[in-house]
N, C-alpha and C positions, 0 to 999 in steps of 0.2 A: 385914658391911662394914667396910672398914678404915677409920680416922678420915680419912685424907687423901683418900678417895675419896668421902666423904659430901657429898650435895648435888650432885655431878656427874651428869651423864646419859650413860649408856652404851648402846650397841647390842650385843646379844647375838645371835651367830650360831650357831644350833643345829647347823649343818652343819660348822662349824670344829672343828679339834682342840682338846682341852682344853688351855687355857693361851694359847691364841690366838684365843679365841672372844668376847671383848668389845673394843670399840673405842670411846673416848672421843669423844662427838659435841658436848658442850656443858658448859661450867664450871657451869652453874646451869640450873634449870628456866626461870627468865626468860630465860637466854641462848638456850635451845633454842627457846623460842616466838618470839623476836625473830628467829630465822633461818628461820622458815618463811615461804616466799613461794608466791604463786599462780604456777602454770605453766600456760601455755597449750598444750593437747594439739595435737600435729600432725595433720592429717587423713592418712588412708592410704586405700590402694585396698583394703583388706581386705574380704572378703566375710562378712556375716552369715549364720551358719547357725542355722536354726531346730531345736529338739530336739522330737520328738513321743514323750511316755510313755505306756506302756500304762496303762489304768485302774487296774491293779492297782498299778504302781510309783508312779503319781502319788498314789494313796491313801496308800502307805507313806510317801513323801517329805512330804506334807502333814501326817501324823500327827506325824512328828519336827519339822516346823517348828512345829506348834502347840505342842509340848512346849517348843521353844526360845524361844517368844513371837513367832514371825515369821508373817506373813499366809501363807495358802495360795497355791500356784501354780494358775494357771488356763491351761487350753489353749484 
């Protein structure tokens, strides 16, 4: 990290071209935290879709979740 960049907070866009992939978002961590605001989500009319896993797939997913320290999914 360059000395003039030390302590600043950047956003790295992994999908951007190299050289244009970082964006300064705050001069310091305290500045970054101070910019965070709660935002009220707008309600929409999207339909919620349920997913039904086969028992075998659910078992594989839950084995991976347990390795990652996550609770199992339940159908």
